[in-house]
C-alpha positions as CSV (number, residue, x, y, z in Angstrom):
1,M,0.0,0.0,0.0
2,A,2.8,2.4,0.8
3,L,6.5,2.6,0.5
4,R,8.4,-0.5,1.7
5,K,10.6,0.3,4.8
6,N,13.7,-0.9,3.0
7,E,13.2,1.9,0.4
8,T,14.1,4.5,3.0
9,S,17.6,6.0,2.3
10,S,20.0,6.5,5.1
11,A,19.8,10.2,4.5
12,D,16.1,10.2,5.0
13,K,15.6,7.6,7.7
14,N,14.5,10.2,10.2
15,I,11.7,11.5,8.0
16,T,8.2,10.0,8.5
17,S,7.1,7.7,5.7
18,R,3.6,7.4,4.4
19,E,3.4,3.9,5.8
20,E,4.0,5.3,9.3
21,E,1.6,8.1,8.8
22,E,-1.4,5.9,7.8
23,E,-2.7,8.9,5.8
24,E,-6.3,9.5,5.0
25,E,-8.0,6.3,6.1
26,E,-9.8,8.5,8.6
27,V,-13.5,7.5,8.2
28,E,-13.7,4.0,6.6
29,S,-10.4,2.2,7.0
30,K,-11.6,-1.2,8.3
31,D,-8.5,-3.1,7.3
32,E,-5.6,-1.5,9.1
33,M,-7.2,1.2,11.3
34,S,-10.4,0.7,13.3
35,P,-12.1,2.8,15.9
36,C,-11.2,2.2,19.6
37,V,-14.6,3.8,20.3
38,P,-17.2,3.8,17.6
39,G,-18.0,7.0,15.9
40,Q,-16.3,10.4,16.0
41,T,-16.6,13.6,18.0
42,D,-16.9,17.1,16.7
43,A,-14.9,19.6,18.9
44,S,-14.6,23.4,18.9
45,T,-11.2,23.3,20.6
46,A,-8.0,21.5,19.7
47,R,-7.1,18.2,21.3
48,A,-5.3,18.5,24.6
49,L,-1.8,17.1,24.5
50,T,-0.2,14.8,27.1
51,R,2.9,15.9,28.9
52,E,5.0,13.6,26.8
53,E,3.5,15.0,23.6
54,L,4.1,18.6,24.7
55,H,7.7,17.7,25.5
56,R,8.2,16.0,22.1
57,L,6.8,19.0,20.2
58,G,8.7,21.5,22.3
59,A,12.0,19.7,21.7
60,D,11.6,19.7,17.9
61,R,12.7,23.3,17.1
62,S,15.3,22.8,14.4
63,L,14.0,23.4,10.8
64,V,15.0,21.9,7.5
65,S,17.6,24.1,5.8
66,D,16.5,27.0,3.6
67,F,18.3,25.3,0.7
68,K,16.4,22.0,1.1
69,Q,13.1,23.9,1.6
70,M,13.6,25.7,-1.7
71,K,14.4,22.4,-3.4
72,L,11.3,20.8,-2.0
73,E,9.1,23.7,-3.3
74,K,10.8,23.6,-6.7
75,E,10.3,19.8,-6.9
76,A,6.8,19.6,-5.4
77,Q,5.1,18.5,-8.6
78,K,7.8,16.0,-9.4
79,N,7.5,14.5,-5.9
80,W,3.8,14.0,-6.3
81,D,4.2,12.6,-9.7
82,L,6.7,10.1,-8.4
83,F,4.3,9.2,-5.6
84,Y,1.6,8.3,-8.1
85,K,4.2,6.4,-10.3
86,R,5.0,4.2,-7.3
87,N,1.5,3.7,-6.0
88,T,-0.6,4.1,-9.2
89,T,-4.3,4.0,-8.1
90,N,-3.7,1.6,-5.1
91,F,-2.8,3.9,-2.2
92,F,-6.0,5.7,-1.2
93,K,-9.4,4.1,-0.7
94,D,-12.5,5.4,-2.5
95,R,-14.2,8.0,-0.4
96,H,-17.7,6.7,-0.2
97,W,-18.2,8.8,2.9
98,T,-18.4,12.3,1.3
99,T,-22.2,12.4,0.8
100,R,-22.6,11.3,4.4
101,E,-20.2,13.9,5.9
102,F,-21.2,16.7,3.5
103,K,-25.0,16.7,3.1
104,E,-24.6,19.8,0.9
105,L,-23.7,17.5,-2.0
106,K,-27.4,16.5,-2.0
107,A,-29.1,19.4,-0.2
108,C,-27.8,22.5,-2.0
109,R,-30.0,21.9,-5.1
110,E,-33.0,24.2,-5.6
111,F,-34.9,21.3,-7.1
112,E,-34.2,17.5,-7.0
113,S,-33.3,17.1,-10.7
114,Q,-31.0,20.1,-10.9
115,R,-27.6,19.3,-12.3
116,L,-24.9,20.1,-9.7
117,V,-21.6,21.5,-10.9
118,L,-18.7,20.5,-8.7
119,L,-15.0,21.2,-8.7
120,E,-12.7,18.8,-6.9
121,A,-9.5,20.8,-6.4
122,G,-6.8,18.2,-5.9
123,C,-8.6,15.1,-7.3
124,G,-5.7,12.6,-7.1
125,V,-6.7,9.5,-9.0
126,G,-10.4,10.0,-8.6
127,N,-11.1,8.4,-5.2
128,C,-13.7,11.0,-4.5
129,I,-15.2,11.9,-7.9
130,F,-16.0,8.4,-9.2
131,P,-18.1,7.3,-6.2
132,L,-19.9,10.7,-6.6
133,L,-20.5,10.1,-10.3
134,E,-21.8,6.6,-9.6
135,D,-24.1,7.8,-6.8
136,D,-25.5,10.9,-8.5
137,L,-26.4,11.0,-12.2
138,D,-27.2,14.7,-12.0
139,I,-23.7,16.0,-11.4
140,F,-20.9,17.3,-13.6
141,V,-17.4,17.3,-12.1
142,Y,-14.4,19.5,-12.9
143,A,-11.4,17.6,-11.5
144,C,-7.9,19.0,-11.3
145,D,-4.7,17.9,-9.7
146,F,-1.1,19.2,-9.4
147,S,0.2,15.8,-10.7
148,P,-0.1,15.2,-14.5
149,R,0.2,11.5,-13.8
150,A,-2.7,11.5,-11.4
151,V,-4.9,13.3,-14.0
152,D,-3.9,10.6,-16.5
153,F,-5.1,7.9,-14.1
154,V,-8.4,9.7,-13.8
155,K,-8.9,9.8,-17.6
156,E,-7.9,6.2,-17.9
157,N,-10.6,5.1,-15.4
158,P,-13.4,3.2,-17.1
159,L,-15.9,5.4,-15.3
160,Y,-14.4,8.6,-16.8
161,C,-16.9,10.1,-19.3
162,P,-16.2,13.6,-20.8
163,E,-19.9,14.3,-20.9
164,R,-19.9,14.2,-17.1
165,C,-16.4,15.0,-16.0
166,C,-13.5,17.2,-17.2
167,A,-10.1,16.4,-15.7
168,F,-7.1,18.7,-16.1
169,Q,-3.7,19.4,-14.6
170,C,-3.5,22.6,-12.5
171,D,-1.2,24.2,-10.0
172,L,-3.9,26.0,-7.8
173,T,-1.4,28.6,-6.6
174,K,-0.6,29.9,-10.1
175,D,-2.6,28.4,-12.9
176,D,-5.9,30.3,-13.5
177,L,-8.8,27.8,-13.1
178,R,-10.8,29.9,-15.5
179,E,-8.8,28.5,-18.4
180,N,-10.7,25.2,-17.9
181,V,-13.7,26.2,-15.7
182,P,-16.1,29.0,-16.6
183,E,-16.0,31.9,-14.2
184,G,-18.8,31.8,-11.5
185,S,-20.1,28.4,-12.8
186,V,-19.4,26.0,-9.9
187,D,-22.0,25.2,-7.2
188,V,-19.7,23.2,-4.8
189,V,-15.9,23.0,-4.4
190,T,-14.4,20.1,-2.5
191,L,-11.0,20.6,-0.8
192,I,-10.3,17.2,0.8
193,F,-6.8,16.6,2.0
194,V,-5.4,19.1,-0.5
195,L,-4.6,22.4,1.0
196,S,-2.3,20.8,3.6
197,A,0.0,19.9,0.7
198,V,0.4,23.5,-0.4
199,H,3.1,25.8,1.1
200,P,1.4,28.0,3.8
201,D,2.6,31.1,2.0
202,K,0.6,30.1,-1.1
203,M,-2.6,28.8,0.4
204,K,-4.5,32.1,0.0
205,L,-3.6,32.1,-3.7
206,A,-5.3,28.8,-4.1
207,L,-8.4,30.0,-2.3
208,Q,-8.6,33.2,-4.4
209,N,-8.3,31.0,-7.5
210,I,-11.1,28.8,-6.4
211,S,-13.3,31.8,-5.6
212,R,-13.2,33.0,-9.2
213,V,-15.0,29.9,-10.5
214,L,-17.4,29.5,-7.6
215,K,-20.9,30.9,-7.9
216,P,-22.0,33.7,-5.5
217,G,-23.7,31.7,-2.8
218,G,-21.6,28.6,-3.7
219,I,-20.0,26.5,-1.0
220,V,-16.5,25.1,-0.3
221,L,-16.4,21.7,1.6
222,F,-13.1,21.3,3.4
223,R,-11.6,18.3,5.2
224,D,-7.9,18.0,6.1
225,Y,-5.4,17.3,8.9
226,G,-6.1,19.1,12.2
227,L,-3.6,20.4,14.7
228,Y,-2.0,17.7,16.9
229,D,-3.2,14.8,14.7
230,H,-1.3,11.6,15.3
231,A,0.5,11.9,12.0
232,M,1.9,15.3,13.1
233,L,3.2,13.9,16.4
234,R,5.0,11.0,14.6
235,F,7.3,13.1,12.5
236,K,10.9,12.6,13.6
237,A,13.6,15.3,14.0
238,G,14.8,16.6,10.7
239,S,11.3,16.8,9.0
240,K,10.0,20.2,10.3
241,L,9.7,22.9,7.7
242,G,7.9,25.5,9.9
243,E,5.1,25.9,12.4
244,N,2.8,22.9,11.9
245,F,4.4,22.1,8.6
246,Y,6.4,19.0,7.8
247,V,8.0,17.0,5.0
248,R,7.5,13.2,4.5
249,Q,10.2,10.8,3.4
250,D,9.0,10.9,-0.2
251,G,9.4,14.7,-0.4
252,T,5.7,15.5,-0.2
253,R,4.7,17.9,2.5
254,S,1.8,18.3,5.0
255,Y,0.4,21.1,7.1
256,F,-1.7,20.6,10.2
257,F,-4.5,23.3,10.6
258,S,-5.9,25.1,13.5
259,K,-9.5,26.2,13.0
260,E,-8.5,29.8,13.8
261,L,-5.9,29.9,11.0
262,L,-8.2,28.2,8.5
263,A,-11.1,30.6,9.2
264,E,-8.7,33.6,9.0
265,M,-7.4,32.5,5.5
266,F,-10.9,31.9,4.2
267,H,-12.3,35.2,5.6
268,E,-9.3,37.2,4.1
269,T,-10.1,35.7,0.7
270,G,-13.8,36.7,0.8
271,F,-15.5,33.6,2.2
272,R,-18.0,33.4,5.1
273,S,-17.7,30.5,7.6
274,V,-20.7,28.2,7.9
275,A,-19.1,25.4,10.0
276,N,-15.5,24.9,11.2
277,D,-14.8,22.2,13.8
278,Y,-12.3,19.6,14.7
279,V,-13.2,15.9,14.2
280,L,-11.6,13.7,16.9
281,R,-11.4,10.0,16.5
282,E,-9.6,7.3,18.4
283,T,-8.4,4.5,16.0
284,V,-6.4,1.3,16.4
285,N,-3.3,0.8,14.3
286,K,-3.6,-2.9,14.0
287,K,-0.1,-3.3,12.8
288,E,1.3,-1.8,16.0
289,G,-1.6,-2.6,18.3
290,L,-1.9,1.0,19.4
291,C,-4.9,3.2,20.0
292,V,-4.0,6.6,18.4
293,P,-5.7,10.0,18.3
294,R,-6.7,11.3,14.8
295,V,-7.6,14.9,14.4
296,F,-9.2,16.4,11.3
297,L,-10.6,19.7,10.5
298,Q,-14.0,19.6,8.7
299,S,-15.4,22.9,7.5
300,K,-17.8,24.7,5.2
301,F,-17.4,28.2,3.7
302,T,-19.6,30.1,1.4
303,K,-18.9,32.8,-1.2
304,P,-21.3,35.6,-0.2
305,A,-24.0,36.2,-2.8
306,Q,-23.2,39.9,-3.2
307,T,-19.5,39.3,-4.0
308,Q,-18.6,39.4,-7.7
309,S,-15.9,37.3,-9.2
310,S,-12.6,39.1,-9.7
């Protein structure tokens, strides 16, 4: 499923691998991660850390060198492309949970047969869009990803149909979405485990880009890593890029959001907050026999109806 441990080079042995991180199997991973306590808890405040966790985070103050950080930024697309080359379509599970977690995918229509236009920003290999296309015949999906290889996998999927889906490569921080998506045409944007992979200095550029294609009154559905998630606490020394920002062994990066910072970014780019809470879950890593705390941030933001696209 992930990189084999013996693929870790000696230079990178202190950097967390995706295998250790157990990324994204947060809602339905019944094979390797299962709930210690059934269900999940929504919380308005961040998870309280243990004394040991506080000590561990406090001791990790050294940052990756500026030179390496610049190299990681320059090679970000290449690193994601290599990730999909290694794992093809086998790493992430299909997200059949999106309509359950985000009722707006069903409820935001004015009438039942209305065609919903959705943009999945950061579609990967289609683990979210294809379950949606199968489940809802009255939906058209624009799907973009940073990785050209990921987009190729989407287009090669037997369920891909140009009449119902348009997939294209895009760097959300610099490529104008309006080159592929009509301005102000999208009802719903999904940002699911995507913004965390963007450098914090460029996150607002991505949000501004998304706003241009979203209809006034349209909604952004967000789910991503929350502050003090287990994956954040497992990074070893030598992987910290900045506050709450880390690099994995494969060169891809991950940011862990506080609800306050996320709300501030969305508000500064013209959105209004509808919901913004932590999702706390206790899951068992069967491989290690440990019960670990997972923290995600699940949020909804709207583009005010009076705001015109820029």
